N, C-alpha and C positions, 0 to 999 in steps of 0.2 A: 472158842469165842470168835476167832478170826475166820473160821470156815463157814461163812454164810452163803446164802443163795446169791447168784450173780444178779447184778442190776437188771430189772425187768425192762429197762429202756422207756418206761412210762412214768413211774413214780418219781417225782422230783428228788434228786439225791440231796443229801445233807449239804448245807452251805450254798445251795443253788440260788437262794434269794440274795445272798451277799454278792455272789459272782455276777448274777444277772443284773443286779442293781448297779454294780460298778461299771459294767461294760455294755449295758443295754443291748443284749443279744438280739440279733435279727432273726426272723423266722427261718431263713436258710441256715444260719449257724445253729439254731436249736435243732433243726431237722438232722443235720449232719452229726451233731452230738448224740442224738438218739440212735442214729443208724450205726455209728462206729464205736460209741462209748467215749469218743474224744473228738475235738475239732480244733483246727488252727485257722482262725479268722484272718483273712488277708489284710483286713484293715488294722489289725493290732500289731503293726510293725513297730519295733522298738529301736532305740539308739544303740543298744548293746545289752549284753547279758547282765552286767552289773547294774545298769540303770533299770532294767526290767525287774530284776530280783528286788532291788530297793523299792520300786513302785509297788510290787506285790506286798512286800513287808510293811510298807507304810500304809497301804490300803487295808492291812490286817486281814488278808485273805489266806485261805489254806494254800500252802505252797507246794508246787511240784518241782523237784530238782531233777533236771534232765541230765543224762550223760553228755549231751551236747554242751551244756554250760561248763561241765568239768573239763571236757576235752578242749574247749576254747581256751580255758585258763592255761592249760599245758602248752597249747600252741603259741600263745602270746609270750609266755614265760620262756619257752625254748628259744623263741626269736630274740628275746632280749639277751639271754645268756650267750647265744651264738654270736650276736652282734658285738657284745662286749669282748668276747674272746678274739674275734677276728680283728677288731680295732687294735688289739694288742699285738696280733700277729703281723699286721701290715708293715710296721717299721722293721720288724725282724726280717720279713721277706725282702724289703728294699735293701737292707744291709747285706744279706747273703748274695743277692744278685750283683750288687755293686762290687763286692769283694771278688766274686768269680770273674766279673768283667775286667777288673783291674789286674787279676792274675793271668789273664789271657796272653798278653804280650810275652811274658816270661816263658809261657808254655809253647809258644809258636814254633820254636825250634824242634820240638818233639812231635809235631803234628804235620800231616800232609797239608799242603796249601789250601785245598778246597775244604778240609775239615776245619781249619782255623777260621776261614771265611764263614762257613756255616754256623759255627759257634758264636761268632760275632753277631751275625744276623739274629740268631735265636735270642741272645741276651739283650741285644739292642731293642728288639720288639718288646720283650718282657719288661725291661726297665722303662721304656718310653710309655707303655700302657700304665705303669704304676706311678710314674712321675707326673708332675704338673705340666711339664713341657717336654718336647722330644729330647732324648739322650743321644749324644753323638756316639757313633761307632768308634772302635779303636783301629779298625783296618780299612776304613773308607767304604763301608757297606751301607751307608745311609740311604742310597737310592734304592737298594733292595728292601730295606726294612720299612721305609716310609709308607709304601702302598699297603703293606700288611697292617701297620698301625692305623692308618686311615680307615681301612675296611672294618677293623675290629671296633673302632670308635663309632663308626656309622651304624654298625650292627644291623644292617638291612641287606636285602637281596637274597637271603636264603643260602642255598648251596652254591658255592663258586669253585671253579677249578683254577688253581694257581700252580706255578712251577716253583718248587722249593726243594733244596737239598738234592738237586740234580734230577728231579723227576716231577711230573704233574701229579697233583693230589687234590682231593675235595676237602674244602673247609666250609663248615656251616657258620658263617659269620653272624647269623641271627642269634646264635647262642651267646654272643658277647654283649647283648643288651642287659644292663644291670636291672634286676627286678627284686621284689621282696624287700628285705631290710637293707639291701645293698644300695638303694636309692636314698637312704637316710642321710648320707654325707658324701662329700666329694671324695674323701679318702677311701671309703668303702666301694664307691663306684670304680675307682682306679684299681683297688685291690681285686675286685671281681674280674675285671677285664684281664689283668695280668695273670691271675690264678687260672682263669679259663684257658689262656694260652699255654700255661705250664702244665695243665692237667688234661687238655683235650688235643693238643698238637702231638700226634703220635709219631714216635720214631720206630720205624719198622726194623725188627731184629731178625725174625725168621718168618718168611712169607706164608708157608704152609699152603692152604687152598688159594689164598690171594693176599698180596701185600696190602698193608693198611691204607684206608682212605683212597682206594683205587678208583679213578674216574670211570664213567661208562657203566655198561651193564654186563661186561664180560670179565670174570676174575682173571687176575694176572699173578701167577705164582712165582714170577721172577724175584730173585733176592735183591736187596738194596744194600750192598756192602757199605756204601758211603754213609748211609743213614745209621747203620749199626755201629760204625766206627765213631760217628758223631756222638751217639749216646755214650759210648765208652769215654770219649774225650770230655764230655760234660761231667760225667761222674768223676773222672780223674781231676778235672778242674775244681770241683767242689771239695775234693780231698786236699788239693794243693792250697786252696784258699781258706782251709780250716773252717768250713761252714757246714760240715756234715751234722754237727750237733744242732744247728739251727734248722736244718732240714728234718732232723729227727723230731724236733718240737712241733713242726708243721704236721708231720706224719702222725705223731701222737694225738694231736688235737683232732685231725680228721678221722682217725680210727676210733677214738672215743665217741665222737658224734655220730658216725655213720658206718663204721665197720672197716673191713679190709679191702685192699685193692687186688686186681688180678694182673696188672702189668708189672714190669720189672723196675724196681726202684733203683736209685743210684747206689745205695748200699749193696743191693743184690748184684748190680753190675760189677762193682768192685770185687765182690766175692767170686763171681764167674770169671772175671779177668785173671784173678790169681789162680783159680782152679784150672783154667785153660792154658796157663803158662804164657800169657800174652805180656811181652815186655816192651814191644814197640807197636805203636798204633799205626799200622800200615793197612792199606786197602789193596787187595781183598784178604790178605793172609789173616789178619786179626779178626775179620768178620767171619771167616770160615771156622776159626778156632772157637769163637763165641757161639756160633751155631751148634757146633759139636757139644760144647759144654751145656747149652740149654737143652738139647735133645728134645724129648717130648714134654719137658716141663713148662710151667707157666702157661698152661692151656686155659684160655679165656672161655667163659660161658655166655658172654653178653657183648653185643655190638654197642659201643658208645659213640659211634660215628658211622657215617655212610659207608656201606660195603656193597659190591655188586652181588646180584643174585647168584647163588651157587657157591658162595664163600662159606661153605659148611664148617670147615675147620679154621677157626679164626687165627690170625697171625699172632706171634709173640711180639709185644711192643714194649717200649719204655716211655715214660714221661717223668718229669721232675716231681710232680705232686700226686698224680694218680687219682682219677675219679673212683669213688667208692662203688663197689658192685653190690647193690642192695637187692634183697630177695624178691620184692614185688616187681622190680624192673626185669630181673632175670625171668620171672614167670611170664610177664607181659610180652617178652620177645617171641614166645612161642605161639602167639595168638594171631599173627599176621603173616602175610606173604614173606618168605616162601614156606614157612611151616604150615600155613593154611592158605593154599593156593588161591590167588585172586583177591584175598582180603587185605586191604591196605590200612584200614583204620580200626583200632579197638574202641571201646566206649566205656562209660561209667559202669555199665552192667557187667562187663568182663571183670573189672576190679572188684565190684561188689560180690559177684559170685565166688571169685577166688578167695575173698575174705569171709566166706561162710554164709552168704545171703542167698538161699534158694529162690526167693522171690524174684531175684534179678533175671531168672530165665524168662519171666514174662516179657521182659524188654529185649530179650535176645532171640525171640521166636523166629523172626525173619532170617537172621544170620545163621541160626542153627539149621534151618532148612536149606539155605543157600550154600552153606559150607559144612558138609557132613563131618569133616574131621575136626571141626571146632569143639564139639562136645568133649572129645577125648583130651584135647589140649587144655580145656578149662579144668577138667578133673585133675590133670597133671599139675597145673598151676596151683590149684587149691591144695593139693598134697604137698607141694613145695613150701607153701606158706604155713601150712599146719605143722610142718616138721622143723620150722625155724626155732633154734635155741638162742634167745637174745644174748648177745655178747657186747652190745653197744647201745647207745641211747636210741638210735633210729630203729633198730630191730625190736627193742623193748617197747617203744611207742607204737610201732606197727602191730605188735602182738596185742597190745591193749585195744587198738582199734578193731582188730580181728574179733575181740570179745563182743563187739556190737552184733556180730552175726550169730553168736551162741544163744541158744534158748536155755536159760537157766532152769535147773530142776527145782521144783517147788511150786508154791501157790502163786499164780499170776492173776492179775485183774483181767476181766473178760476182754477189755479193749486190746490187751497185749496179744490176743489170739486172732485178731482180725487181719485181713490182707491190707487194710488201710494203715494199721500200725506198722506192718512189715514195709509198706511203702515209705512211711515216715523214717524208718530205720535206713532205707536206701538213701534218703536225703542226708541222714546223719553220716553215713559212711563216705558218701561223695565229699561232704564238707571236711570230714576228719582226714581222709586220704589227701585231699588237696592241701590241707594245712601242713602235713608232713612234707609233701613235695615242695610246697612254697618255701619252707625254711631251708631246704637242702638243695636248692636249684643249682648251686655251685658245687658242693661237695659230692653229692650223689650223681652218678652217671645216669643218662637218660637213654631209654631204648630207642633204637631206630629200626624201621622195618628193613626187608632187607631191613542294840537294846533300847527301848523306848516304846516300841509298838508291840502289840501282842498278837501273834499269828495263831489262829485257832487250831491248826493242824498242819502236818507236813508229810510228804511222801517222797522217797527217792526212787528214781528209775532203777529197778533191781537188776543191775548189770555187774555182778561181782567180778566177772572176768575182766571187765574194763578197769575197775578200780584196783584189782590185784596186779594187773599188767602195768598200771601207772605207778604203783608202789615199787615194782621192779625197775621201771624206768627211772624213778627218783634215786634208787640205789646206784644205778649206772651213772646218773648225773653227779652224785656226790663223789663217786670214784673218779670221774673225769675232772672235777674241780680240784681234787687233791693232786691228781697226776699233772694237771696243767698249772698248778700254783694259783688257783682261783682264790677269790677273796673269802674271808670268813662269812661275809654276808651271803655269798652264793651257796656255800655249804649249808648255812642255816636255812636258806630257802628250800633246798632239796630235802632237808630233814623235816621241815614243816610239811612239805608236799607228801612225803612218805607217810607221816603220821596221820594226816587228814585222809589219805586214800585208804589206810587201814581202818579208820573209823567208818568211812562210807561203805567199805566192803562188809564190815560187821553188821551195819544197819541193813544192807541189802540182803544178807543171809537171814536176818530176823524176818524181813518181809516175805522172803521165799518160803520160810517155814510156816507161813500163815498166821504168825503171831501179831497181835496188835502191838504197835510200837510203844515202848515204855515212855513215860512222861519226859524223862531226861533226853531220850532220843529225839522226841518231837521238839523239845525246847532247843536242842542243839541244831537241828535242821532249820528251825524257824529263825535262829539268829544268823541268818545268811548274809545280809547286807544292811547296815544302818549308816546313813550319811547325815551328818549335821553340817550344812553349808557354812562357810566362813561368814562372819557378820561383825558388826561393831561390838558384839558381846564376846567374841572369841574367835580363834583361828579355824574352828570347825573340827570335825573328826570323821574317821572312816573306820567302822568296826564291823565284825562279822567274819565267819570262817572262810567265806569266798575270797576275801582279800588275801588270806594266807596262801592261796594257790598262785600268787604272783610274786616275783622278786621285789617289786616296788608297787605301792598302792596305785600310782598313776597308770600303770600298765593295764589295770582292769578297765580303764576307760579309753584305751587307745583304739585305733581304727579296727573294726571287726570284719569289714568286707575285704576280699582278696580274690586274686585269680592266680593259678599256678599251672604251668605247662608240664605235662608228664609223659608225652609220647610225641615223636616226630615221624611223620610218614614222608619219606623222600619220593615215593611214587605219586602220592596224591598232592605233594607239595603243601602239606598242611600240618598243623600242630593241634593236639588235643589238650584242652584245659579242663581243670576242675576248679570251681570257685564257690564263693558264698556271698550273699548279700545280707542285709540287715536281718537279724533274727526276728521271729514273730512269737507272740504269746499263744500257747495252746491250752485248751481246757480239757481235763482228763477226769473221767469218773472212775475212781478207785473203788472196787467192790470186793476187796480182800482185806483181812486184818480189821474188820469192823463193818458197819453198815455202809452202803454206797454213799460216797461223798465226792464232791467235785473239787479238783485242785487246779491251780494255775501256775504255769511256768514257761520260760522262754525255750524255744526249740530252733534248731538250725534251719536255714534255707539255702541248700546247696544247688548248684547247677553245673551243667556241662556246656562247653563251647568248643567249636572247631573253627580255627582261624588260619589265615595264610601263613606260610613259612617265610614270607617276605620280611615280616617284622614280629618280634616277640612282644606280647602284651605285658604291661605292668599292672599293679594294683589299681592305679589311677584309671587305666583303660577299662577295668572290669566294671565299674559303675556306669560306664557309658554304653555298654553292649546292648544292642536292641534285640538280638536273636540268641537266646540261650535256651537250653533244654532242661526241663524238670518234669517229665511226664508222670513220674511217680506221685507228684504232689496233688494231682487232680482228685484222688480218692479221699483226701482229708482236709483240703483247703476250701473254706467257704468264701465265695466271692465277696469283694467289698462293695457295699452299696455306694451309689454316687454321692459324693459330698455336696451338701447344699451350697449353691453359689453365693456365698456371703462374704462381705468385707466387714471386719470388726476393728474398731479403733477405741482405745481407752481414752476417756475424757474426764476432766475434773468433775467431782460430785461430792456428796455428803461424806463425812468421815466414817460413818457407820454403814456405808454401802459401797458397792463397786458400780461405776457408771461407764457405759459403752455407747458408741454411735455405730449403728448397724444398718447395712443396706444390701440389696441383692440385685442381680441382673433381671429378675422377674419376681412377681408377687408370690410370696411363700405362704401367706396367711399366718395364723398364730404359731409362734416358735417359742419353746420353753428354754430358758437359759439357767444353768446351775453353776454355783460356785462350790468348789471342793476344798475341804480343809486338809490339815496335815495328814490325816489318815484316809484321805480321799472320800470322806463322808460329805454329804450335801449339807452345806452351812448357809445356803441362800438360794432362792429360786424366784424367777419372775417370768411371766409370759407376755409377749408383745407381738403385734401384727407387723411383719416385715415386708416391705415393698421395695420399689426401685429408688426411693429417696431415703436419706439417712433418718433413722428413727433412734431416739434416745432411749436407752434401756438402763434402768436403775435397779440393781439387785441388792436388797437389804441383807446385811450379814447377821447371822445368828451367833457368830463366834468370831474371835479375832485371829483364828488360826488359818487365815487364807494363805 
């Protein structure tokens, strides 16, 4: 029954009169629908996914549930869970830094003078960035710490060379600009800056091809014994201050959210110190012993800061917190200079191709011609991501997003086989990847070069790899909450998420088998969002399975637009961003599992932007960007017709009608005005000639459900 002939692109599909009546499709929109089997009208921009799904539900239209809507829910929910976790970590970080700083005077006798001074600077900067006001040093190093604190707080100017711990080094102060959820409170802004210092300020242990953060374009393999001893001293200080358990708590949280680090932790430094038989922290003797103990271990695969060209074997480094080395960033490092000679900037198409979207090569044609070695690097990057075994929430989420690039086996509607739909999927992956990077801007390292309404039908985008991947992500999330002592509410959220993803995966498999969905499956899909606004008759209610995808109902209506930086080009002095603006409604003709029928649902609108390294953009900046790239959208987006130049004011009138005063900047002639009821049906209509003077329009109501 489900294996019928594809839609002939001529015969009106089932429900077309409902959809066309609700949205008054333009000729251009109808033409693109016939050409591709789906269309995304530019004029049908929505306030968000929950609002869009509710409007479709209330309009009693056949519903299309996109993977975009599901991934958006995970994005916002992950942001909430991470924000709640880090709000709890911030006081713990403040306490451990304070205890280490207070323990420093007693440790001074066991430290070379310059190491004691360096430790004071390091801790004074970290504490000052976390505190509401500057923290005084213990050894009078305020003059050294103050400029570093000021530069981090200004977070502008890009790459700067500073002298620190006895040598010049490059610091990317633009990274210290709080963005994402870190701008939601002053506490999180301060936590972000301090944690950035503690995770990105690298202490060089073994230089190998070049010491860490070396200025200029020539590698410098000289060792930095003073820096190595400083790292040992800070680890020893953490042990003296009895804060290693607090550091372990930070480590556990970051590891659950985004995986492992490649640098040397304080716990590892203490083990190496014991292994090397280091009893006194002297320079250079203890540094030499540490180098021997490290040997060829702790080999890093990714640059998380500026390095000169030719630094092929990265140095062994130590940080207090350690940025997580995530697989997508490791793969992206190989796509630019010096791995691909002369190429300084990757693009959305690189990420999309490595995540399984062959269509992305359409947008890489020029680069593939200009850089012959790029093709091989892309294949290598794709293989790296395909081989990832999720061990944390980040990698599980990334694996789910990778599912967008998979072509599921089974019966697919004809629109899913078009290049236009493949382009739509590119917009999806840009948005979804940007969402992951947005939430993990601090934790993950960044690569450097160098009921009530009756819906008649429903259909789910058949992407079982996405839903199964998100079920695995939910399992990781529940494990993280148990390990971190999260609330019962958080654990319950991840249990709901896993259960819902399993239902979606089962429905997707039924669709791919070519079966017509059972009535209970259609009913379940159609009960997506029902909102009863608060009124004098009651507090209102929010029902539907889509709300189960969020920790709190209000999260479903939080800001949907964002921008996230994911690559830094030191050569081009630029930053690559992925972002998304308001979702739009798409119309899709489903011609499997029954006769051809049109469905409506919200889809993502992603974009790419390249900005200056001088200042990192926040979500608030994203909505003001004038130049963004979304070339893939041209194949499926119908242009919006010009809005009529009208001003409409509500004015008093009869109780059984709605009355407006209307005028235009030019004579429009006869204009028809319609009132829509609760189900978005027409409950009143009137036609009036509109000119440059106000005209009174009274629309009689046929129902009280306005």
